C-alpha positions in Angstrom: -1.0 5.2 -34.5 2.6 5.8 -35.8 4.1 6.2 -39.3 6.8 4.3 -39.1 6.2 0.5 -38.9 9.3 -0.7 -37.5 8.3 2.5 -34.6 4.8 0.5 -34.4 6.5 -3.0 -34.3 8.9 -1.7 -31.2 5.3 -1.0 -29.6 4.3 -4.3 -30.5 7.1 -6.2 -28.9 7.2 -4.0 -25.6 3.2 -4.1 -25.0 1.9 -7.8 -25.4 -1.9 -7.0 -27.1 -0.9 -4.0 -27.8 -4.2 -3.3 -31.1 -1.8 -2.2 -33.3 -3.0 0.5 -36.3 -1.8 0.7 -39.6 -3.4 4.8 -40.0 -4.9 7.4 -37.8 -8.3 6.4 -39.2 -8.2 3.0 -38.1 -7.5 4.5 -34.5 -10.3 7.0 -34.7 -12.6 3.9 -35.7 -11.6 1.4 -33.2 -11.4 3.8 -30.1 -13.8 7.1 -28.1 -11.3 8.4 -26.7 -8.3 10.1 -29.0 -4.7 11.2 -27.6 -3.2 13.9 -29.8 0.3 13.6 -29.0 1.7 15.0 -32.1 4.5 17.8 -32.6 2.5 21.2 -33.9 4.2 20.3 -37.5 2.8 17.2 -37.7 -1.2 18.6 -36.1 -2.7 19.7 -39.5 -2.4 16.4 -41.0 -3.5 14.6 -37.9 -6.2 16.5 -38.1 -7.1 15.8 -41.8 -6.4 11.9 -41.5 -8.9 12.5 -38.2 -11.7 14.5 -39.5 -14.0 11.5 -41.7 -13.5 9.3 -39.3 -14.3 11.2 -35.8 -17.7 12.3 -34.8 -20.0 13.5 -31.6 -19.1 9.9 -29.6 -14.9 10.8 -29.7 -13.2 12.4 -27.0 -9.6 14.4 -28.1 -8.0 14.4 -25.2 -4.7 17.2 -27.0 -1.4 16.6 -25.3 0.2 18.7 -28.4 1.9 21.4 -27.4 1.6 25.0 -28.5 -1.7 24.0 -30.4 -5.0 25.4 -29.0 -8.2 23.4 -28.9 -10.0 25.9 -30.8 -7.2 25.1 -33.9 -8.2 22.0 -33.3 -11.7 21.6 -33.1 -11.5 23.6 -36.7 -9.8 21.0 -38.0 -12.4 18.6 -36.9 -16.1 18.7 -36.3 -17.5 20.8 -34.2 -19.6 18.0 -32.5 -16.4 16.5 -31.0 -16.0 16.9 -27.4 -12.4 18.4 -26.5 -10.5 18.6 -23.3 -6.0 19.6 -22.8 -3.6 17.6 -20.7 -0.5 19.5 -20.3 1.5 16.4 -19.6 5.0 18.3 -19.1 7.1 15.4 -19.8 7.2 11.9 -21.5 7.5 9.5 -18.0 4.8 11.9 -16.5 2.4 9.5 -18.5 3.2 6.5 -16.5 2.0 8.8 -12.8 -0.6 11.2 -13.8 -4.3 9.2 -13.9 -7.1 11.4 -15.8 -10.5 11.2 -14.4 -13.5 11.3 -16.5 -17.0 11.8 -16.1 
């Protein structure tokens, strides 16, 4: 989710049919895979938002620069599955495939 309504509305306009969530807890309750793509100074707040909702069914993929997986694990629950995917720049999202077993 995005904290700014205008950003959510803009995304919805650009991606017809996208499910738009009002907050991070809604995203976690509706998804099994979560991407953490936030600025380092925002991470603690995002983890606090997600902690009550995430569980062992979630796979958390971080593309947040400079945030070790240990910090994410400490901010969430121990039973969540974590991995890092080091995207270099936002446009790489369009051409990168993430394959999960």
